[in-house]
PDB file of N, CA, C and O in Angstrom:
ATOM      1  N   MET A   1     -29.901  32.880  31.884  1.00  0.00           N
ATOM      2  CA  MET A   1     -31.124  33.278  31.236  1.00  0.00           C
ATOM      3  C   MET A   1     -32.069  33.857  32.280  1.00  0.00           C
ATOM      4  O   MET A   1     -32.266  33.279  33.349  1.00  0.00           O
ATOM      5  N   HIS A   2     -32.632  34.976  31.961  1.00  0.00           N
ATOM      6  CA  HIS A   2     -33.543  35.652  32.873  1.00  0.00           C
ATOM      7  C   HIS A   2     -34.990  35.354  32.484  1.00  0.00           C
ATOM      8  O   HIS A   2     -35.276  34.987  31.345  1.00  0.00           O
ATOM      9  N   PRO A   3     -35.902  35.520  33.454  1.00  0.00           N
ATOM     10  CA  PRO A   3     -37.316  35.404  33.111  1.00  0.00           C
ATOM     11  C   PRO A   3     -37.724  36.597  32.246  1.00  0.00           C
ATOM     12  O   PRO A   3     -36.891  37.435  31.903  1.00  0.00           O
ATOM     13  N   ASP A   4     -38.978  36.666  31.905  1.00  0.00           N
ATOM     14  CA  ASP A   4     -39.493  37.782  31.113  1.00  0.00           C
ATOM     15  C   ASP A   4     -39.173  39.091  31.821  1.00  0.00           C
ATOM     16  O   ASP A   4     -39.493  39.245  33.000  1.00  0.00           O
ATOM     17  N   LEU A   5     -38.551  40.031  31.127  1.00  0.00           N
ATOM     18  CA  LEU A   5     -38.136  41.295  31.729  1.00  0.00           C
ATOM     19  C   LEU A   5     -39.091  42.436  31.421  1.00  0.00           C
ATOM     20  O   LEU A   5     -38.691  43.600  31.444  1.00  0.00           O
ATOM     21  N   SER A   6     -40.332  42.123  31.136  1.00  0.00           N
ATOM     22  CA  SER A   6     -41.331  43.159  30.870  1.00  0.00           C
ATOM     23  C   SER A   6     -41.512  44.027  32.114  1.00  0.00           C
ATOM     24  O   SER A   6     -41.498  43.533  33.241  1.00  0.00           O
ATOM     25  N   ALA A   7     -41.680  45.323  31.886  1.00  0.00           N
ATOM     26  CA  ALA A   7     -41.728  46.288  32.991  1.00  0.00           C
ATOM     27  C   ALA A   7     -42.887  46.041  33.946  1.00  0.00           C
ATOM     28  O   ALA A   7     -42.746  46.258  35.150  1.00  0.00           O
ATOM     29  N   HIS A   8     -44.021  45.597  33.439  1.00  0.00           N
ATOM     30  CA  HIS A   8     -45.195  45.428  34.306  1.00  0.00           C
ATOM     31  C   HIS A   8     -45.065  44.245  35.265  1.00  0.00           C
ATOM     32  O   HIS A   8     -45.879  44.104  36.178  1.00  0.00           O
ATOM     33  N   LEU A   9     -44.066  43.404  35.076  1.00  0.00           N
ATOM     34  CA  LEU A   9     -43.899  42.227  35.916  1.00  0.00           C
ATOM     35  C   LEU A   9     -42.989  42.454  37.115  1.00  0.00           C
ATOM     36  O   LEU A   9     -42.910  41.602  38.001  1.00  0.00           O
ATOM     37  N   HIS A  10     -42.298  43.598  37.154  1.00  0.00           N
ATOM     38  CA  HIS A  10     -41.268  43.791  38.170  1.00  0.00           C
ATOM     39  C   HIS A  10     -41.434  45.114  38.904  1.00  0.00           C
ATOM     40  O   HIS A  10     -42.170  46.003  38.477  1.00  0.00           O
ATOM     41  N   SER A  11     -40.727  45.211  40.020  1.00  0.00           N
ATOM     42  CA  SER A  11     -40.768  46.426  40.845  1.00  0.00           C
ATOM     43  C   SER A  11     -40.008  47.554  40.158  1.00  0.00           C
ATOM     44  O   SER A  11     -39.285  47.332  39.186  1.00  0.00           O
ATOM     45  N   ALA A  12     -40.183  48.760  40.675  1.00  0.00           N
ATOM     46  CA  ALA A  12     -39.525  49.934  40.090  1.00  0.00           C
ATOM     47  C   ALA A  12     -38.012  49.818  40.184  1.00  0.00           C
ATOM     48  O   ALA A  12     -37.300  50.181  39.248  1.00  0.00           O
ATOM     49  N   GLU A  13     -37.517  49.314  41.309  1.00  0.00           N
ATOM     50  CA  GLU A  13     -36.070  49.211  41.463  1.00  0.00           C
ATOM     51  C   GLU A  13     -35.481  48.186  40.493  1.00  0.00           C
ATOM     52  O   GLU A  13     -34.405  48.414  39.939  1.00  0.00           O
ATOM     53  N   CYS A  14     -36.162  47.073  40.283  1.00  0.00           N
ATOM     54  CA  CYS A  14     -35.673  46.084  39.316  1.00  0.00           C
ATOM     55  C   CYS A  14     -35.784  46.627  37.892  1.00  0.00           C
ATOM     56  O   CYS A  14     -34.934  46.344  37.048  1.00  0.00           O
ATOM     57  N   ASN A  15     -36.825  47.400  37.631  1.00  0.00           N
ATOM     58  CA  ASN A  15     -36.976  47.977  36.293  1.00  0.00           C
ATOM     59  C   ASN A  15     -35.829  48.921  35.955  1.00  0.00           C
ATOM     60  O   ASN A  15     -35.409  48.990  34.800  1.00  0.00           O
ATOM     61  N   GLU A  16     -35.316  49.652  36.948  1.00  0.00           N
ATOM     62  CA  GLU A  16     -34.166  50.521  36.704  1.00  0.00           C
ATOM     63  C   GLU A  16     -32.947  49.699  36.300  1.00  0.00           C
ATOM     64  O   GLU A  16     -32.225  50.060  35.370  1.00  0.00           O
ATOM     65  N   ILE A  17     -32.725  48.600  36.998  1.00  0.00           N
ATOM     66  CA  ILE A  17     -31.590  47.731  36.680  1.00  0.00           C
ATOM     67  C   ILE A  17     -31.786  47.072  35.321  1.00  0.00           C
ATOM     68  O   ILE A  17     -30.839  46.949  34.544  1.00  0.00           O
ATOM     69  N   ILE A  18     -33.013  46.651  35.035  1.00  0.00           N
ATOM     70  CA  ILE A  18     -33.317  46.033  33.737  1.00  0.00           C
ATOM     71  C   ILE A  18     -33.012  47.013  32.611  1.00  0.00           C
ATOM     72  O   ILE A  18     -32.379  46.652  31.619  1.00  0.00           O
ATOM     73  N   ASN A  19     -33.466  48.258  32.769  1.00  0.00           N
ATOM     74  CA  ASN A  19     -33.217  49.258  31.729  1.00  0.00           C
ATOM     75  C   ASN A  19     -31.734  49.519  31.544  1.00  0.00           C
ATOM     76  O   ASN A  19     -31.264  49.623  30.411  1.00  0.00           O
ATOM     77  N   ALA A  20     -30.986  49.629  32.640  1.00  0.00           N
ATOM     78  CA  ALA A  20     -29.541  49.855  32.556  1.00  0.00           C
ATOM     79  C   ALA A  20     -28.858  48.663  31.885  1.00  0.00           C
ATOM     80  O   ALA A  20     -27.954  48.849  31.071  1.00  0.00           O
ATOM     81  N   PHE A  21     -29.275  47.456  32.216  1.00  0.00           N
ATOM     82  CA  PHE A  21     -28.703  46.239  31.629  1.00  0.00           C
ATOM     83  C   PHE A  21     -28.972  46.182  30.127  1.00  0.00           C
ATOM     84  O   PHE A  21     -28.072  45.889  29.340  1.00  0.00           O
ATOM     85  N   GLN A  22     -30.203  46.460  29.738  1.00  0.00           N
ATOM     86  CA  GLN A  22     -30.538  46.435  28.315  1.00  0.00           C
ATOM     87  C   GLN A  22     -29.825  47.541  27.557  1.00  0.00           C
ATOM     88  O   GLN A  22     -29.408  47.341  26.416  1.00  0.00           O
ATOM     89  N   GLN A  23     -29.679  48.708  28.179  1.00  0.00           N
ATOM     90  CA  GLN A  23     -28.965  49.814  27.537  1.00  0.00           C
ATOM     91  C   GLN A  23     -27.481  49.479  27.393  1.00  0.00           C
ATOM     92  O   GLN A  23     -26.861  49.846  26.396  1.00  0.00           O
ATOM     93  N   CYS A  24     -26.917  48.799  28.362  1.00  0.00           N
ATOM     94  CA  CYS A  24     -25.524  48.368  28.279  1.00  0.00           C
ATOM     95  C   CYS A  24     -25.332  47.446  27.074  1.00  0.00           C
ATOM     96  O   CYS A  24     -24.333  47.552  26.363  1.00  0.00           O
ATOM     97  N   HIS A  25     -26.273  46.558  26.850  1.00  0.00           N
ATOM     98  CA  HIS A  25     -26.179  45.648  25.704  1.00  0.00           C
ATOM     99  C   HIS A  25     -26.300  46.402  24.381  1.00  0.00           C
ATOM    100  O   HIS A  25     -25.671  46.029  23.391  1.00  0.00           O
ATOM    101  N   VAL A  26     -27.110  47.463  24.366  1.00  0.00           N
ATOM    102  CA  VAL A  26     -27.256  48.261  23.145  1.00  0.00           C
ATOM    103  C   VAL A  26     -25.987  49.087  22.899  1.00  0.00           C
ATOM    104  O   VAL A  26     -25.504  49.183  21.771  1.00  0.00           O
ATOM    105  N   ASP A  27     -25.466  49.670  23.960  1.00  0.00           N
ATOM    106  CA  ASP A  27     -24.291  50.531  23.832  1.00  0.00           C
ATOM    107  C   ASP A  27     -23.010  49.760  23.535  1.00  0.00           C
ATOM    108  O   ASP A  27     -22.098  50.300  22.909  1.00  0.00           O
ATOM    109  N   HIS A  28     -22.929  48.527  23.966  1.00  0.00           N
ATOM    110  CA  HIS A  28     -21.703  47.726  23.825  1.00  0.00           C
ATOM    111  C   HIS A  28     -22.018  46.369  23.201  1.00  0.00           C
ATOM    112  O   HIS A  28     -21.962  45.345  23.881  1.00  0.00           O
ATOM    113  N   PRO A  29     -22.351  46.357  21.904  1.00  0.00           N
ATOM    114  CA  PRO A  29     -22.779  45.101  21.280  1.00  0.00           C
ATOM    115  C   PRO A  29     -21.702  44.013  21.244  1.00  0.00           C
ATOM    116  O   PRO A  29     -22.031  42.827  21.224  1.00  0.00           O
ATOM    117  N   VAL A  30     -20.437  44.392  21.235  1.00  0.00           N
ATOM    118  CA  VAL A  30     -19.376  43.382  21.207  1.00  0.00           C
ATOM    119  C   VAL A  30     -18.806  43.161  22.601  1.00  0.00           C
ATOM    120  O   VAL A  30     -18.533  42.027  22.995  1.00  0.00           O
ATOM    121  N   ARG A  31     -18.629  44.236  23.337  1.00  0.00           N
ATOM    122  CA  ARG A  31     -18.029  44.142  24.663  1.00  0.00           C
ATOM    123  C   ARG A  31     -18.911  43.369  25.640  1.00  0.00           C
ATOM    124  O   ARG A  31     -18.421  42.856  26.646  1.00  0.00           O
ATOM    125  N   LYS A  32     -20.212  43.283  25.347  1.00  0.00           N
ATOM    126  CA  LYS A  32     -21.098  42.517  26.238  1.00  0.00           C
ATOM    127  C   LYS A  32     -20.685  41.058  26.287  1.00  0.00           C
ATOM    128  O   LYS A  32     -20.911  40.384  27.292  1.00  0.00           O
ATOM    129  N   PHE A  33     -20.082  40.560  25.214  1.00  0.00           N
ATOM    130  CA  PHE A  33     -19.633  39.171  25.179  1.00  0.00           C
ATOM    131  C   PHE A  33     -18.353  38.967  25.971  1.00  0.00           C
ATOM    132  O   PHE A  33     -17.982  37.835  26.283  1.00  0.00           O
ATOM    133  N   MET A  34     -17.677  40.064  26.296  1.00  0.00           N
ATOM    134  CA  MET A  34     -16.426  39.988  27.050  1.00  0.00           C
ATOM    135  C   MET A  34     -16.620  40.365  28.514  1.00  0.00           C
ATOM    136  O   MET A  34     -15.643  40.575  29.233  1.00  0.00           O
ATOM    137  N   GLY A  35     -17.865  40.452  28.957  1.00  0.00           N
ATOM    138  CA  GLY A  35     -18.155  40.678  30.363  1.00  0.00           C
ATOM    139  C   GLY A  35     -18.335  42.123  30.764  1.00  0.00           C
ATOM    140  O   GLY A  35     -18.312  42.432  31.955  1.00  0.00           O
ATOM    141  N   HIS A  36     -18.511  43.004  29.826  1.00  0.00           N
ATOM    142  CA  HIS A  36     -18.652  44.422  30.149  1.00  0.00           C
ATOM    143  C   HIS A  36     -19.904  44.705  30.973  1.00  0.00           C
ATOM    144  O   HIS A  36     -19.895  45.616  31.801  1.00  0.00           O
ATOM    145  N   CYS A  37     -20.955  43.963  30.771  1.00  0.00           N
ATOM    146  CA  CYS A  37     -22.235  44.206  31.460  1.00  0.00           C
ATOM    147  C   CYS A  37     -22.478  43.223  32.608  1.00  0.00           C
ATOM    148  O   CYS A  37     -23.598  43.131  33.113  1.00  0.00           O
ATOM    149  N   ASN A  38     -21.453  42.496  33.022  1.00  0.00           N
ATOM    150  CA  ASN A  38     -21.635  41.461  34.044  1.00  0.00           C
ATOM    151  C   ASN A  38     -22.057  42.007  35.400  1.00  0.00           C
ATOM    152  O   ASN A  38     -22.825  41.353  36.107  1.00  0.00           O
ATOM    153  N   ASP A  39     -21.579  43.182  35.783  1.00  0.00           N
ATOM    154  CA  ASP A  39     -21.976  43.747  37.074  1.00  0.00           C
ATOM    155  C   ASP A  39     -23.475  44.021  37.107  1.00  0.00           C
ATOM    156  O   ASP A  39     -24.146  43.743  38.101  1.00  0.00           O
ATOM    157  N   LEU A  40     -23.988  44.569  36.014  1.00  0.00           N
ATOM    158  CA  LEU A  40     -25.434  44.814  35.929  1.00  0.00           C
ATOM    159  C   LEU A  40     -26.201  43.498  35.914  1.00  0.00           C
ATOM    160  O   LEU A  40     -27.282  43.399  36.496  1.00  0.00           O
ATOM    161  N   ASP A  41     -25.647  42.491  35.254  1.00  0.00           N
ATOM    162  CA  ASP A  41     -26.297  41.184  35.201  1.00  0.00           C
ATOM    163  C   ASP A  41     -26.403  40.589  36.601  1.00  0.00           C
ATOM    164  O   ASP A  41     -27.444  40.044  36.968  1.00  0.00           O
ATOM    165  N   ARG A  42     -25.330  40.692  37.382  1.00  0.00           N
ATOM    166  CA  ARG A  42     -25.369  40.168  38.752  1.00  0.00           C
ATOM    167  C   ARG A  42     -26.374  40.936  39.612  1.00  0.00           C
ATOM    168  O   ARG A  42     -27.109  40.336  40.397  1.00  0.00           O
ATOM    169  N   ALA A  43     -26.405  42.251  39.463  1.00  0.00           N
ATOM    170  CA  ALA A  43     -27.363  43.066  40.223  1.00  0.00           C
ATOM    171  C   ALA A  43     -28.793  42.702  39.840  1.00  0.00           C
ATOM    172  O   ALA A  43     -29.673  42.625  40.698  1.00  0.00           O
ATOM    173  N   LEU A  44     -29.018  42.482  38.559  1.00  0.00           N
ATOM    174  CA  LEU A  44     -30.343  42.089  38.083  1.00  0.00           C
ATOM    175  C   LEU A  44     -30.742  40.733  38.650  1.00  0.00           C
ATOM    176  O   LEU A  44     -31.884  40.548  39.072  1.00  0.00           O
ATOM    177  N   THR A  45     -29.828  39.802  38.664  1.00  0.00           N
ATOM    178  CA  THR A  45     -30.111  38.476  39.210  1.00  0.00           C
ATOM    179  C   THR A  45     -30.473  38.560  40.681  1.00  0.00           C
ATOM    180  O   THR A  45     -31.413  37.901  41.124  1.00  0.00           O
ATOM    181  N   ARG A  46     -29.729  39.373  41.458  1.00  0.00           N
ATOM    182  CA  ARG A  46     -30.036  39.546  42.885  1.00  0.00           C
ATOM    183  C   ARG A  46     -31.419  40.157  43.074  1.00  0.00           C
ATOM    184  O   ARG A  46     -32.176  39.725  43.943  1.00  0.00           O
ATOM    185  N   CYS A  47     -31.751  41.153  42.271  1.00  0.00           N
ATOM    186  CA  CYS A  47     -33.047  41.820  42.393  1.00  0.00           C
ATOM    187  C   CYS A  47     -34.186  40.863  42.044  1.00  0.00           C
ATOM    188  O   CYS A  47     -35.187  40.812  42.759  1.00  0.00           O
ATOM    189  N   LEU A  48     -34.049  40.116  40.972  1.00  0.00           N
ATOM    190  CA  LEU A  48     -35.089  39.168  40.569  1.00  0.00           C
ATOM    191  C   LEU A  48     -35.258  38.062  41.605  1.00  0.00           C
ATOM    192  O   LEU A  48     -36.371  37.601  41.855  1.00  0.00           O
ATOM    193  N   LYS A  49     -34.143  37.640  42.206  1.00  0.00           N
ATOM    194  CA  LYS A  49     -34.207  36.610  43.240  1.00  0.00           C
ATOM    195  C   LYS A  49     -34.962  37.130  44.466  1.00  0.00           C
ATOM    196  O   LYS A  49     -35.760  36.406  45.061  1.00  0.00           O
ATOM    197  N   ALA A  50     -34.707  38.388  44.842  1.00  0.00           N
ATOM    198  CA  ALA A  50     -35.403  38.979  45.983  1.00  0.00           C
ATOM    199  C   ALA A  50     -36.904  39.080  45.701  1.00  0.00           C
ATOM    200  O   ALA A  50     -37.721  38.802  46.579  1.00  0.00           O
ATOM    201  N   GLU A  51     -37.265  39.475  44.485  1.00  0.00           N
ATOM    202  CA  GLU A  51     -38.688  39.532  44.114  1.00  0.00           C
ATOM    203  C   GLU A  51     -39.331  38.155  44.191  1.00  0.00           C
ATOM    204  O   GLU A  51     -40.438  38.004  44.706  1.00  0.00           O
ATOM    205  N   ARG A  52     -38.628  37.155  43.673  1.00  0.00           N
ATOM    206  CA  ARG A  52     -39.158  35.790  43.672  1.00  0.00           C
ATOM    207  C   ARG A  52     -39.350  35.299  45.104  1.00  0.00           C
ATOM    208  O   ARG A  52     -40.340  34.634  45.409  1.00  0.00           O
ATOM    209  N   LYS A  53     -38.398  35.628  45.985  1.00  0.00           N
ATOM    210  CA  LYS A  53     -38.501  35.194  47.375  1.00  0.00           C
ATOM    211  C   LYS A  53     -39.691  35.857  48.078  1.00  0.00           C
ATOM    212  O   LYS A  53     -40.396  35.200  48.844  1.00  0.00           O
ATOM    213  N   LYS A  54     -39.919  37.153  47.825  1.00  0.00           N
ATOM    214  CA  LYS A  54     -41.081  37.836  48.398  1.00  0.00           C
ATOM    215  C   LYS A  54     -42.381  37.182  47.943  1.00  0.00           C
ATOM    216  O   LYS A  54     -43.292  36.953  48.738  1.00  0.00           O
ATOM    217  N   LYS A  55     -42.446  36.888  46.654  1.00  0.00           N
ATOM    218  CA  LYS A  55     -43.652  36.267  46.096  1.00  0.00           C
ATOM    219  C   LYS A  55     -43.866  34.878  46.693  1.00  0.00           C
ATOM    220  O   LYS A  55     -44.994  34.484  46.988  1.00  0.00           O
ATOM    221  N   GLN A  56     -42.771  34.146  46.866  1.00  0.00           N
ATOM    222  CA  GLN A  56     -42.835  32.812  47.439  1.00  0.00           C
ATOM    223  C   GLN A  56     -43.356  32.861  48.877  1.00  0.00           C
ATOM    224  O   GLN A  56     -44.204  32.055  49.262  1.00  0.00           O
ATOM    225  N   GLU A  57     -42.848  33.806  49.665  1.00  0.00           N
ATOM    226  CA  GLU A  57     -43.292  33.941  51.051  1.00  0.00           C
ATOM    227  C   GLU A  57     -44.765  34.329  51.129  1.00  0.00           C
ATOM    228  O   GLU A  57     -45.497  33.833  51.985  1.00  0.00           O
ATOM    229  N   ALA A  58     -45.196  35.212  50.238  1.00  0.00           N
ATOM    230  CA  ALA A  58     -46.609  35.611  50.219  1.00  0.00           C
ATOM    231  C   ALA A  58     -47.500  34.427  49.864  1.00  0.00           C
ATOM    232  O   ALA A  58     -48.552  34.239  50.476  1.00  0.00           O
ATOM    233  N   ASN A  59     -47.096  33.640  48.896  1.00  0.00           N
ATOM    234  CA  ASN A  59     -47.876  32.466  48.499  1.00  0.00           C
ATOM    235  C   ASN A  59     -47.925  31.436  49.632  1.00  0.00           C
ATOM    236  O   ASN A  59     -48.950  30.790  49.847  1.00  0.00           O
ATOM    237  N   PHE A  60     -46.812  31.289  50.353  1.00  0.00           N
ATOM    238  CA  PHE A  60     -46.779  30.341  51.461  1.00  0.00           C
ATOM    239  C   PHE A  60     -47.737  30.780  52.565  1.00  0.00           C
ATOM    240  O   PHE A  60     -48.478  29.963  53.111  1.00  0.00           O
ATOM    241  N   ALA A  61     -47.719  32.075  52.891  1.00  0.00           N
ATOM    242  CA  ALA A  61     -48.628  32.597  53.915  1.00  0.00           C
ATOM    243  C   ALA A  61     -50.079  32.415  53.485  1.00  0.00           C
ATOM    244  O   ALA A  61     -50.929  32.070  54.306  1.00  0.00           O
ATOM    245  N   LYS A  62     -50.365  32.641  52.225  1.00  0.00           N
ATOM    246  CA  LYS A  62     -51.724  32.477  51.704  1.00  0.00           C
ATOM    247  C   LYS A  62     -52.164  31.012  51.810  1.00  0.00           C
ATOM    248  O   LYS A  62     -53.302  30.724  52.180  1.00  0.00           O
ATOM    249  N   SER A  63     -51.257  30.097  51.483  1.00  0.00           N
ATOM    250  CA  SER A  63     -51.611  28.677  51.548  1.00  0.00           C
ATOM    251  C   SER A  63     -51.836  28.239  52.992  1.00  0.00           C
ATOM    252  O   SER A  63     -52.701  27.404  53.257  1.00  0.00           O
ATOM    253  N   ARG A  64     -51.062  28.797  53.932  1.00  0.00           N
ATOM    254  CA  ARG A  64     -51.275  28.487  55.351  1.00  0.00           C
ATOM    255  C   ARG A  64     -52.663  28.936  55.792  1.00  0.00           C
ATOM    256  O   ARG A  64     -53.328  28.247  56.566  1.00  0.00           O
ATOM    257  N   GLY A  65     -53.092  30.077  55.307  1.00  0.00           N
ATOM    258  CA  GLY A  65     -54.437  30.557  55.631  1.00  0.00           C
ATOM    259  C   GLY A  65     -55.506  29.618  55.112  1.00  0.00           C
ATOM    260  O   GLY A  65     -56.475  29.328  55.814  1.00  0.00           O
ATOM    261  N   PHE A  66     -55.337  29.142  53.891  1.00  0.00           N
ATOM    262  CA  PHE A  66     -56.292  28.186  53.326  1.00  0.00           C
ATOM    263  C   PHE A  66     -56.292  26.880  54.119  1.00  0.00           C
ATOM    264  O   PHE A  66     -57.348  26.287  54.339  1.00  0.00           O
ATOM    265  N   GLN A  67     -55.117  26.431  54.545  1.00  0.00           N
ATOM    266  CA  GLN A  67     -55.033  25.196  55.325  1.00  0.00           C
ATOM    267  C   GLN A  67     -55.764  25.339  56.658  1.00  0.00           C
ATOM    268  O   GLN A  67     -56.489  24.438  57.080  1.00  0.00           O
ATOM    269  N   ARG A  68     -55.565  26.484  57.315  1.00  0.00           N
ATOM    270  CA  ARG A  68     -56.253  26.715  58.597  1.00  0.00           C
ATOM    271  C   ARG A  68     -57.766  26.738  58.402  1.00  0.00           C
ATOM    272  O   ARG A  68     -58.507  26.148  59.187  1.00  0.00           O
ATOM    273  N   LEU A  69     -58.217  27.414  57.365  1.00  0.00           N
ATOM    274  CA  LEU A  69     -59.644  27.505  57.081  1.00  0.00           C
ATOM    275  C   LEU A  69     -60.219  26.123  56.797  1.00  0.00           C
ATOM    276  O   LEU A  69     -61.296  25.784  57.286  1.00  0.00           O
ATOM    277  N   SER A  70     -59.516  25.339  56.023  1.00  0.00           N
ATOM    278  CA  SER A  70     -59.965  23.991  55.698  1.00  0.00           C
ATOM    279  C   SER A  70     -60.020  23.123  56.947  1.00  0.00           C
ATOM    280  O   SER A  70     -60.953  22.341  57.126  1.00  0.00           O
ATOM    281  N   GLN A  71     -59.029  23.261  57.800  1.00  0.00           N
ATOM    282  CA  GLN A  71     -58.999  22.478  59.028  1.00  0.00           C
ATOM    283  C   GLN A  71     -60.150  22.874  59.958  1.00  0.00           C
ATOM    284  O   GLN A  71     -60.758  22.012  60.593  1.00  0.00           O
ATOM    285  N   GLN A  72     -60.446  24.155  60.037  1.00  0.00           N
ATOM    286  CA  GLN A  72     -61.545  24.623  60.873  1.00  0.00           C
ATOM    287  C   GLN A  72     -62.880  24.074  60.361  1.00  0.00           C
ATOM    288  O   GLN A  72     -63.721  23.642  61.149  1.00  0.00           O
ATOM    289  N   LYS A  73     -63.066  24.093  59.055  1.00  0.00           N
ATOM    290  CA  LYS A  73     -64.309  23.569  58.487  1.00  0.00           C
ATOM    291  C   LYS A  73     -64.432  22.078  58.724  1.00  0.00           C
ATOM    292  O   LYS A  73     -65.532  21.579  58.965  1.00  0.00           O
ATOM    293  N   THR A  74     -63.330  21.362  58.659  1.00  0.00           N
ATOM    294  CA  THR A  74     -63.342  19.917  58.904  1.00  0.00           C
ATOM    295  C   THR A  74     -63.700  19.642  60.356  1.00  0.00           C
ATOM    296  O   THR A  74     -64.479  18.732  60.639  1.00  0.00           O
ATOM    297  N   GLU A  75     -63.142  20.413  61.274  1.00  0.00           N
ATOM    298  CA  GLU A  75     -63.436  20.213  62.701  1.00  0.00           C
ATOM    299  C   GLU A  75     -64.878  20.544  63.023  1.00  0.00           C
ATOM    300  O   GLU A  75     -65.485  19.893  63.873  1.00  0.00           O
ATOM    301  N   GLN A  76     -65.440  21.545  62.361  1.00  0.00           N
ATOM    302  CA  GLN A  76     -66.834  21.938  62.601  1.00  0.00           C
ATOM    303  C   GLN A  76     -67.795  20.875  62.089  1.00  0.00           C
ATOM    304  O   GLN A  76     -68.859  20.666  62.673  1.00  0.00           O
ATOM    305  N   SER A  77     -67.429  20.206  61.009  1.00  0.00           N
ATOM    306  CA  SER A  77     -68.336  19.230  60.421  1.00  0.00           C
ATOM    307  C   SER A  77     -68.313  17.900  61.175  1.00  0.00           C
ATOM    308  O   SER A  77     -69.201  17.070  60.982  1.00  0.00           O
ATOM    309  N   GLU A  78     -67.332  17.690  62.011  1.00  0.00           N
ATOM    310  CA  GLU A  78     -67.257  16.414  62.758  1.00  0.00           C
ATOM    311  C   GLU A  78     -68.126  16.394  63.956  1.00  0.00           C
ATOM    312  O   GLU A  78     -68.165  15.394  64.673  1.00  0.00           O
TER     313      GLU A  78
END
């Protein structure tokens, strides 16, 4: 199961894969159950994982900045 595949939530490269994956499901309504679209599914999973990892790293860096700022304020108040 994938997260929300709305275009505004993902990068341009992931959106291309999302569109190809969804088109594969439209073009092959029965064959999709037999693994016809699995290559696109794997590519989509890799792309979404890379996006999630970038977001995770950015959030971690942001939290480190907040921690440093908080620590500086604590040291100044002592």
